[in-house]
Chimera marker file (.cmm) of the C-alpha trace (Angstrom):
<marker_set name="trace">
<marker id="1" x="0.000" y="0.000" z="0.000" r="1" g="1" b="0" radius="0.5"/>
<marker id="2" x="1.343" y="3.454" z="-0.879" r="1" g="1" b="0" radius="0.5"/>
<marker id="3" x="1.787" y="6.559" z="1.231" r="1" g="1" b="0" radius="0.5"/>
<marker id="4" x="0.264" y="9.747" z="-0.130" r="1" g="1" b="0" radius="0.5"/>
<marker id="5" x="0.883" y="13.349" z="0.851" r="1" g="1" b="0" radius="0.5"/>
<marker id="6" x="-1.899" y="15.886" z="0.418" r="1" g="1" b="0" radius="0.5"/>
<marker id="7" x="-1.450" y="19.666" z="0.443" r="1" g="1" b="0" radius="0.5"/>
<marker id="8" x="-4.045" y="22.396" z="0.796" r="1" g="1" b="0" radius="0.5"/>
<marker id="9" x="-2.782" y="25.901" z="0.019" r="1" g="1" b="0" radius="0.5"/>
<marker id="10" x="-4.577" y="28.879" z="1.477" r="1" g="1" b="0" radius="0.5"/>
<marker id="11" x="-3.773" y="32.572" z="1.232" r="1" g="1" b="0" radius="0.5"/>
<marker id="12" x="-4.812" y="35.376" z="3.536" r="1" g="1" b="0" radius="0.5"/>
<marker id="13" x="-6.513" y="37.171" z="0.610" r="1" g="1" b="0" radius="0.5"/>
<marker id="14" x="-9.189" y="34.460" z="0.864" r="1" g="1" b="0" radius="0.5"/>
<marker id="15" x="-9.994" y="35.662" z="4.382" r="1" g="1" b="0" radius="0.5"/>
<marker id="16" x="-7.963" y="36.659" z="7.400" r="1" g="1" b="0" radius="0.5"/>
<marker id="17" x="-9.012" y="33.455" z="9.144" r="1" g="1" b="0" radius="0.5"/>
<marker id="18" x="-7.572" y="31.015" z="6.556" r="1" g="1" b="0" radius="0.5"/>
<marker id="19" x="-4.950" y="29.789" z="9.033" r="1" g="1" b="0" radius="0.5"/>
<marker id="20" x="-7.688" y="29.122" z="11.594" r="1" g="1" b="0" radius="0.5"/>
<marker id="21" x="-9.820" y="27.352" z="8.961" r="1" g="1" b="0" radius="0.5"/>
<marker id="22" x="-6.945" y="25.058" z="8.002" r="1" g="1" b="0" radius="0.5"/>
<marker id="23" x="-6.122" y="24.441" z="11.670" r="1" g="1" b="0" radius="0.5"/>
<marker id="24" x="-9.733" y="23.423" z="12.327" r="1" g="1" b="0" radius="0.5"/>
<marker id="25" x="-9.657" y="21.111" z="9.306" r="1" g="1" b="0" radius="0.5"/>
<marker id="26" x="-6.401" y="19.545" z="10.522" r="1" g="1" b="0" radius="0.5"/>
<marker id="27" x="-7.939" y="18.886" z="13.948" r="1" g="1" b="0" radius="0.5"/>
<marker id="28" x="-10.706" y="16.843" z="12.293" r="1" g="1" b="0" radius="0.5"/>
<marker id="29" x="-8.413" y="14.580" z="10.238" r="1" g="1" b="0" radius="0.5"/>
<marker id="30" x="-7.309" y="12.245" z="13.022" r="1" g="1" b="0" radius="0.5"/>
<marker id="31" x="-10.398" y="10.022" z="12.960" r="1" g="1" b="0" radius="0.5"/>
<marker id="32" x="-10.144" y="9.353" z="9.203" r="1" g="1" b="0" radius="0.5"/>
<marker id="33" x="-9.013" y="5.917" z="8.009" r="1" g="1" b="0" radius="0.5"/>
<marker id="34" x="-5.416" y="5.885" z="6.817" r="1" g="1" b="0" radius="0.5"/>
<marker id="35" x="-4.411" y="9.157" z="8.534" r="1" g="1" b="0" radius="0.5"/>
<marker id="36" x="-0.705" y="9.202" z="9.451" r="1" g="1" b="0" radius="0.5"/>
<marker id="37" x="-0.160" y="12.825" z="10.520" r="1" g="1" b="0" radius="0.5"/>
<marker id="38" x="-0.358" y="16.468" z="9.470" r="1" g="1" b="0" radius="0.5"/>
<marker id="39" x="1.375" y="19.825" z="9.798" r="1" g="1" b="0" radius="0.5"/>
<marker id="40" x="0.144" y="23.361" z="9.247" r="1" g="1" b="0" radius="0.5"/>
<marker id="41" x="2.976" y="25.325" z="7.636" r="1" g="1" b="0" radius="0.5"/>
<marker id="42" x="3.483" y="29.115" z="7.509" r="1" g="1" b="0" radius="0.5"/>
<marker id="43" x="6.566" y="30.967" z="6.282" r="1" g="1" b="0" radius="0.5"/>
<marker id="44" x="7.984" y="34.389" z="7.106" r="1" g="1" b="0" radius="0.5"/>
<marker id="45" x="9.280" y="34.458" z="3.519" r="1" g="1" b="0" radius="0.5"/>
<marker id="46" x="5.738" y="33.985" z="2.174" r="1" g="1" b="0" radius="0.5"/>
<marker id="47" x="3.503" y="36.193" z="4.382" r="1" g="1" b="0" radius="0.5"/>
<marker id="48" x="-0.126" y="35.170" z="4.199" r="1" g="1" b="0" radius="0.5"/>
<marker id="49" x="0.571" y="31.711" z="2.741" r="1" g="1" b="0" radius="0.5"/>
<marker id="50" x="-0.536" y="28.625" z="4.695" r="1" g="1" b="0" radius="0.5"/>
<marker id="51" x="-0.052" y="24.984" z="3.695" r="1" g="1" b="0" radius="0.5"/>
<marker id="52" x="-1.825" y="22.091" z="5.358" r="1" g="1" b="0" radius="0.5"/>
<marker id="53" x="0.223" y="18.966" z="4.688" r="1" g="1" b="0" radius="0.5"/>
<marker id="54" x="-1.298" y="15.604" z="5.594" r="1" g="1" b="0" radius="0.5"/>
<marker id="55" x="0.037" y="12.081" z="5.112" r="1" g="1" b="0" radius="0.5"/>
<marker id="56" x="-2.112" y="9.053" z="4.375" r="1" g="1" b="0" radius="0.5"/>
<marker id="57" x="-1.715" y="5.314" z="4.010" r="1" g="1" b="0" radius="0.5"/>
<marker id="58" x="-3.379" y="4.554" z="0.677" r="1" g="1" b="0" radius="0.5"/>
<marker id="59" x="-5.862" y="6.871" z="-0.973" r="1" g="1" b="0" radius="0.5"/>
<marker id="60" x="-6.535" y="10.335" z="0.414" r="1" g="1" b="0" radius="0.5"/>
<marker id="61" x="-10.186" y="10.571" z="1.470" r="1" g="1" b="0" radius="0.5"/>
<marker id="62" x="-12.394" y="13.305" z="0.080" r="1" g="1" b="0" radius="0.5"/>
<marker id="63" x="-11.559" y="16.423" z="2.072" r="1" g="1" b="0" radius="0.5"/>
<marker id="64" x="-13.628" y="19.600" z="2.253" r="1" g="1" b="0" radius="0.5"/>
<marker id="65" x="-11.188" y="22.168" z="0.888" r="1" g="1" b="0" radius="0.5"/>
<marker id="66" x="-12.048" y="25.739" z="1.977" r="1" g="1" b="0" radius="0.5"/>
<marker id="67" x="-13.333" y="27.964" z="-0.852" r="1" g="1" b="0" radius="0.5"/>
<marker id="68" x="-10.548" y="29.539" z="-2.898" r="1" g="1" b="0" radius="0.5"/>
<marker id="69" x="-7.888" y="27.110" z="-1.682" r="1" g="1" b="0" radius="0.5"/>
<marker id="70" x="-5.884" y="24.860" z="-3.982" r="1" g="1" b="0" radius="0.5"/>
<marker id="71" x="-5.110" y="21.218" z="-3.221" r="1" g="1" b="0" radius="0.5"/>
<marker id="72" x="-2.773" y="18.532" z="-4.535" r="1" g="1" b="0" radius="0.5"/>
<marker id="73" x="-2.089" y="14.918" z="-3.735" r="1" g="1" b="0" radius="0.5"/>
<marker id="74" x="1.216" y="13.124" z="-4.307" r="1" g="1" b="0" radius="0.5"/>
<marker id="75" x="2.284" y="9.509" z="-4.019" r="1" g="1" b="0" radius="0.5"/>
<marker id="76" x="5.552" y="9.107" z="-2.099" r="1" g="1" b="0" radius="0.5"/>
<marker id="77" x="8.145" y="7.694" z="-4.504" r="1" g="1" b="0" radius="0.5"/>
<marker id="78" x="11.112" y="7.548" z="-2.082" r="1" g="1" b="0" radius="0.5"/>
<marker id="79" x="11.781" y="8.126" z="1.598" r="1" g="1" b="0" radius="0.5"/>
<marker id="80" x="15.126" y="9.010" z="3.174" r="1" g="1" b="0" radius="0.5"/>
<marker id="81" x="15.537" y="9.284" z="6.911" r="1" g="1" b="0" radius="0.5"/>
<marker id="82" x="18.373" y="10.473" z="9.096" r="1" g="1" b="0" radius="0.5"/>
<marker id="83" x="20.497" y="7.750" z="10.633" r="1" g="1" b="0" radius="0.5"/>
<marker id="84" x="20.016" y="7.285" z="14.368" r="1" g="1" b="0" radius="0.5"/>
<marker id="85" x="22.591" y="9.233" z="16.364" r="1" g="1" b="0" radius="0.5"/>
<marker id="86" x="24.783" y="7.203" z="18.717" r="1" g="1" b="0" radius="0.5"/>
<link id1="1" id2="2" r="1" g="1" b="0" radius="0.2"/>
<link id1="2" id2="3" r="1" g="1" b="0" radius="0.2"/>
<link id1="3" id2="4" r="1" g="1" b="0" radius="0.2"/>
<link id1="4" id2="5" r="1" g="1" b="0" radius="0.2"/>
<link id1="5" id2="6" r="1" g="1" b="0" radius="0.2"/>
<link id1="6" id2="7" r="1" g="1" b="0" radius="0.2"/>
<link id1="7" id2="8" r="1" g="1" b="0" radius="0.2"/>
<link id1="8" id2="9" r="1" g="1" b="0" radius="0.2"/>
<link id1="9" id2="10" r="1" g="1" b="0" radius="0.2"/>
<link id1="10" id2="11" r="1" g="1" b="0" radius="0.2"/>
<link id1="11" id2="12" r="1" g="1" b="0" radius="0.2"/>
<link id1="12" id2="13" r="1" g="1" b="0" radius="0.2"/>
<link id1="13" id2="14" r="1" g="1" b="0" radius="0.2"/>
<link id1="14" id2="15" r="1" g="1" b="0" radius="0.2"/>
<link id1="15" id2="16" r="1" g="1" b="0" radius="0.2"/>
<link id1="16" id2="17" r="1" g="1" b="0" radius="0.2"/>
<link id1="17" id2="18" r="1" g="1" b="0" radius="0.2"/>
<link id1="18" id2="19" r="1" g="1" b="0" radius="0.2"/>
<link id1="19" id2="20" r="1" g="1" b="0" radius="0.2"/>
<link id1="20" id2="21" r="1" g="1" b="0" radius="0.2"/>
<link id1="21" id2="22" r="1" g="1" b="0" radius="0.2"/>
<link id1="22" id2="23" r="1" g="1" b="0" radius="0.2"/>
<link id1="23" id2="24" r="1" g="1" b="0" radius="0.2"/>
<link id1="24" id2="25" r="1" g="1" b="0" radius="0.2"/>
<link id1="25" id2="26" r="1" g="1" b="0" radius="0.2"/>
<link id1="26" id2="27" r="1" g="1" b="0" radius="0.2"/>
<link id1="27" id2="28" r="1" g="1" b="0" radius="0.2"/>
<link id1="28" id2="29" r="1" g="1" b="0" radius="0.2"/>
<link id1="29" id2="30" r="1" g="1" b="0" radius="0.2"/>
<link id1="30" id2="31" r="1" g="1" b="0" radius="0.2"/>
<link id1="31" id2="32" r="1" g="1" b="0" radius="0.2"/>
<link id1="32" id2="33" r="1" g="1" b="0" radius="0.2"/>
<link id1="33" id2="34" r="1" g="1" b="0" radius="0.2"/>
<link id1="34" id2="35" r="1" g="1" b="0" radius="0.2"/>
<link id1="35" id2="36" r="1" g="1" b="0" radius="0.2"/>
<link id1="36" id2="37" r="1" g="1" b="0" radius="0.2"/>
<link id1="37" id2="38" r="1" g="1" b="0" radius="0.2"/>
<link id1="38" id2="39" r="1" g="1" b="0" radius="0.2"/>
<link id1="39" id2="40" r="1" g="1" b="0" radius="0.2"/>
<link id1="40" id2="41" r="1" g="1" b="0" radius="0.2"/>
<link id1="41" id2="42" r="1" g="1" b="0" radius="0.2"/>
<link id1="42" id2="43" r="1" g="1" b="0" radius="0.2"/>
<link id1="43" id2="44" r="1" g="1" b="0" radius="0.2"/>
<link id1="44" id2="45" r="1" g="1" b="0" radius="0.2"/>
<link id1="45" id2="46" r="1" g="1" b="0" radius="0.2"/>
<link id1="46" id2="47" r="1" g="1" b="0" radius="0.2"/>
<link id1="47" id2="48" r="1" g="1" b="0" radius="0.2"/>
<link id1="48" id2="49" r="1" g="1" b="0" radius="0.2"/>
<link id1="49" id2="50" r="1" g="1" b="0" radius="0.2"/>
<link id1="50" id2="51" r="1" g="1" b="0" radius="0.2"/>
<link id1="51" id2="52" r="1" g="1" b="0" radius="0.2"/>
<link id1="52" id2="53" r="1" g="1" b="0" radius="0.2"/>
<link id1="53" id2="54" r="1" g="1" b="0" radius="0.2"/>
<link id1="54" id2="55" r="1" g="1" b="0" radius="0.2"/>
<link id1="55" id2="56" r="1" g="1" b="0" radius="0.2"/>
<link id1="56" id2="57" r="1" g="1" b="0" radius="0.2"/>
<link id1="57" id2="58" r="1" g="1" b="0" radius="0.2"/>
<link id1="58" id2="59" r="1" g="1" b="0" radius="0.2"/>
<link id1="59" id2="60" r="1" g="1" b="0" radius="0.2"/>
<link id1="60" id2="61" r="1" g="1" b="0" radius="0.2"/>
<link id1="61" id2="62" r="1" g="1" b="0" radius="0.2"/>
<link id1="62" id2="63" r="1" g="1" b="0" radius="0.2"/>
<link id1="63" id2="64" r="1" g="1" b="0" radius="0.2"/>
<link id1="64" id2="65" r="1" g="1" b="0" radius="0.2"/>
<link id1="65" id2="66" r="1" g="1" b="0" radius="0.2"/>
<link id1="66" id2="67" r="1" g="1" b="0" radius="0.2"/>
<link id1="67" id2="68" r="1" g="1" b="0" radius="0.2"/>
<link id1="68" id2="69" r="1" g="1" b="0" radius="0.2"/>
<link id1="69" id2="70" r="1" g="1" b="0" radius="0.2"/>
<link id1="70" id2="71" r="1" g="1" b="0" radius="0.2"/>
<link id1="71" id2="72" r="1" g="1" b="0" radius="0.2"/>
<link id1="72" id2="73" r="1" g="1" b="0" radius="0.2"/>
<link id1="73" id2="74" r="1" g="1" b="0" radius="0.2"/>
<link id1="74" id2="75" r="1" g="1" b="0" radius="0.2"/>
<link id1="75" id2="76" r="1" g="1" b="0" radius="0.2"/>
<link id1="76" id2="77" r="1" g="1" b="0" radius="0.2"/>
<link id1="77" id2="78" r="1" g="1" b="0" radius="0.2"/>
<link id1="78" id2="79" r="1" g="1" b="0" radius="0.2"/>
<link id1="79" id2="80" r="1" g="1" b="0" radius="0.2"/>
<link id1="80" id2="81" r="1" g="1" b="0" radius="0.2"/>
<link id1="81" id2="82" r="1" g="1" b="0" radius="0.2"/>
<link id1="82" id2="83" r="1" g="1" b="0" radius="0.2"/>
<link id1="83" id2="84" r="1" g="1" b="0" radius="0.2"/>
<link id1="84" id2="85" r="1" g="1" b="0" radius="0.2"/>
<link id1="85" id2="86" r="1" g="1" b="0" radius="0.2"/>
</marker_set>
């Protein structure tokens, strides 16, 4: 079974509360089948941009994307992890 990563991109122009909307959405993902984890990303270099990244085992379920947001889903092709430190 594959791992998929899903992104939802929101921008403040869509409403000052876009970060709160994506945070609320993230809080509701945990009960969904296949959910592995999520992060809400903001960047000082991209003011007003928010990305909700979520990881899934298998297919990404249908998610209610806030109006005006963009979304993408990717299948993980490779994974590299840091070696454990001694």
